[in-house]
N, C-alpha and C positions, 0 to 999 in steps of 0.2 A: 418679072425679071428684076425689077428694082427692089422688091421685098427680099428675094433670095440673096441678092448682093448685099443688102444691109444686114441680114441675119448672119451671113458668113463673116462679115467684118466684126460684128459684136461678140461672137463666140470666142472664148480664149483658146489658144492653141492647145493641142492634146498634151504636149509635154508639160505645160504649165498646170493643166488640170490634174495630171498625175502627181506632180509635186505637191499641189494643194491637198490632194486626197491623202498622200503619205504623211504630210504634216498634221492633218487632222487626226489620222489614226495614231500617230506618235503621241499627240497630246492626250488622246483617249487612253492609250496604254499607260502613260504616266499617271492619269487620273485613277486607274485601278491599282497601280503599283506604288503610288506615292505614299499612302498611309503606312504600308508595310515598310518602305524604305525609311520613312521618318522615324518610326518606332524602333526599327533595327539599328539605325544610327544612334538613337538616343540611349537605348538600354544595352546595346552590345558594343558598338564601336567607340562611343564616347568614354565609357569607363576604361577600356583598354588604352585609349589615347591618353587619358588622365594618368593612368598608372605608369605608362611609358614616360610621361612628363615628370612625374614624381621621382622615378628611378634615376633621373639624371642630376638630382640635387642631393645635398647632404646637409642635415641640420647639426651645427656644432654649437657647443656651449659658448664659445667665443667666436664672434663673427657672424652668428646666425646662419641662415640658409644660404648655401653657395652652390654654384654650378660645378659639378665634378666630372661631367662626361660619363664615361663607361667605368669609372672606378668602382661603383657599387657592384657591377657585374663581375669584375675581377675578384672582389671580396667574396661574393656569393659562390663563385666557382671554386674557391679554396676554403670554404667554410666547412669544417668537419661536422658541425652540428647539422647542417643542411644535408650533407651526404649520408650521415648516419640515419637520419629520418628517411631519406630516399631509399637507402638500402633496406631498411625495415619494411617500407611499403612495397618494395620490389619482391621481397620474400613473401609477404602477405599475398601479393598478386599471383605469384607462381604456385602457391599452395591452395589458397582459398578459391580462386576463380575456377580452376578445373574441377574441384570438388563440387562447388555450387552448380556449375553448368552440367556436370555429369548427373547429379541428382535430379535437376530440373528436366533433363532430357529423358531419364528413365521414367519419371512420373508422367511426362507428356506421352511417351510411347505406350505406357500402360493404359492411360486413359483412352488413347486413340485406338488401341487394339480392340475395344468393344467387349472385352472379356472381364472387365473389372466391375464387380457388383457395387452399385451405388456410386457410379462415377461422377454424377453431378455434385453430390455431397462431398466427395473426395476432392474434386476440383476446387470447390469453394473453400474447403478447409485448408488446402495447401496454399491458396492465394491469400487467405485472410491475414496472415502476419504482415503482408505488404501494406495493408490498410492501417497498420499501427504506426504512428509517427516514430521516427528513429530515436527521439529523446525518450519517449515512453518505453520503447523496446529496451533501450539501454538501462533504464531504471529497473524494469522487470528483471532483466538478467543480472543486474547488479545485486539485487536482493537475493536472487537464486545463488549467485556465486559467493555471497558473504559467509565467512567462516565464523563470525561472531554473532550474527543476527539472521542469517539467511538459511536457505535450504541445506547447503553444505554444512553449516554449523549445527543445524538441527540433527542431521544424520550423524555427525560426529558425536553429539551428546547422546543420541538415542542408542547407538550401537557401540559406543565406547571405542570408536576408531578415529584415525586421523587421516582424512582424505587430503590429497594434494590441493593446495590453495590455488584456485583458478586465477586469482588476481596477483599471484607472485610474479616477479620479473621474468621467470623462465616460461610461464604459461599464459601470461596476459595477452600476448599476440594471438595465440590459438583461441583464447576465450573470446576475443573480439571477432575473430574469424567465424566462430560459431554463431555469434549474434547476427553478423552480416548475412551468413548463409541462411539462417532462419528467416530473416527479413525478405530476401530476394529470390529464394527458390521459386516461390509462386509466381513472381513477376516474369522470370525467365521461362518457367513452365508454360505460361500463357502465350509467350512469343512462339515457342516451339509447337505448341498444340495448335495455334492458329495457322502456322505454316503447314502442319500435317493435314489439316482439314481441307486445304485447297489442292492437295495432291490427288489427281484422278484415281478413283478406285479401280478403274480398268487396268492400271499398271500392276496393282497387287494381284488382280485376277489372272493377268497374263503371266506374271512371274510364277503364280501357283500352278497354272496349267503346264508351265515348263519344268515343274518339279521342284521349285525353290521352297525351302522351309521358311518358318517364321524368322529365324536369325538371318538367313540369306536375304529375305525381303527387307529386313531392317537395314542391313549393311549395304545392299546393292540398289535399293529403290528409295527407301524413306530418307536415309541420311543424305545422299546426294541431292534429293529433291528439296531438302530444307537447308542447303548449304548457305544460302544468303542469310537466312534467319540465324544460323549458328554464328556467322561472322558478325552480324549486327549485335547479337547478344554479347559476344566476346568483346567487341569494341566498347559497348556500354559498361561492361564489367571492368575493363581496364581503366576507363575514365573514372568510374566510381571508386576504384581502389586508390587511385592517385588523389582523389578528393576526400579520402578518409579523414573525418573530423568529429562528427557527432558522438560516435561511440567512445573513442578515447577521451574526448572532452568531458563527457558525463562520468565515465568511470575513473577519471583522474582524482576525484574527491575521495573515492574508496581505495585507490591504490596509488597514493602520491609518490611512493618510492619506485614503483614499476613504470608509471606513465609520467614521463617528464614533459617539460614545456616544449621540447623538440622531438617528441615521439614520432610525429609525422610532419612532413613539410607544411601542410596546411595549419596544423596546430602551432608550429614554429612561427609561421607568418602571423597568425593571430596574436601570439605572445609578443612578438616584436612590435606589432602595431599598437595593441591596446594595453599591454603591460609595460613594454619597454619604451613606448613613444618613439620608436624608430620607423616612422611612416615611410620614409624614402627607401630604406633598406628592405622593409617588408614588401613594398611594391616590386622591388627588384627580384626578391626571392619568388614572389608570385608569378612574375613574368617568366623567369627561368623554368619554373615548374610547369607553367602552361605550355611553353615551347617543347619541353621534354615529353609531356603527355601527348601533344599533337603529333610529334614525330613518331612515337611508338604506336599510337592509334592508327595513323596513316599507313605505317609500315604493315601493321596487321591487316588493314583493309586491302592493301595491294596484294599481299600474300594470299589472303583468303579468297579474293575474287579471281585470282589467277586460275585458269582452267588447267587441271592436271593432265 
């Protein structure tokens, strides 16, 4: 009787034991999540915070760096060079992204149909350009586009014709779109093909039993089944279009009259920061561009995930 009474007095109450267990589990959770949170804060949040800090200052010849509040944002929103670059990238997005995703979807459907001879080789061949670095791809296409030393120039000399200059001001955006399409068709094809592979084959068989043809199966079964993959690929492509930098930056040496320092918002930011030494204003333009990209990408995601 005395032992039972002593044990009951020594044991902690149930509520205290529960709080102790929850506290231990919370620390264990932070032990797992802590490394990711630390890296995420260091490589993602810290640069954004530093860019926001820089955007609130301005470096003047007289007086040095001074706090200007939101003046840089007002200047960016009325900067015609920034808006011209954004409009150019918007046009690029509206034309190039549907073309690229359409080609990628057709290739994925062709491979998934099982009727394509040598589909393994075809799949690798389409994906291979994605393994080529963007800088190398831009150099390759730069030599192809060249009218004095490249393939276009050789054709002109061989046949005595004058083909349109792909690096002229009127065609350079389409030429860059061709490079980006060549690079990323395989990447998007892989996303669509992976989504198609997890669609149950029984759905195709049921549709065929109901009398659906191949086109009806594609439009009524396959495309709705891979809707999430289509949305994800579209969002990635939108973000990639707004980040357009490597291709115009490399081709700028070949077409200095067509590709200016403000050809795209990212190229404009780079020129402001590293050529113009306007670090504060460059940070402001980068933040404005990031906000615009996030709004458009989020809008597309909400629209794409909405069930019709």
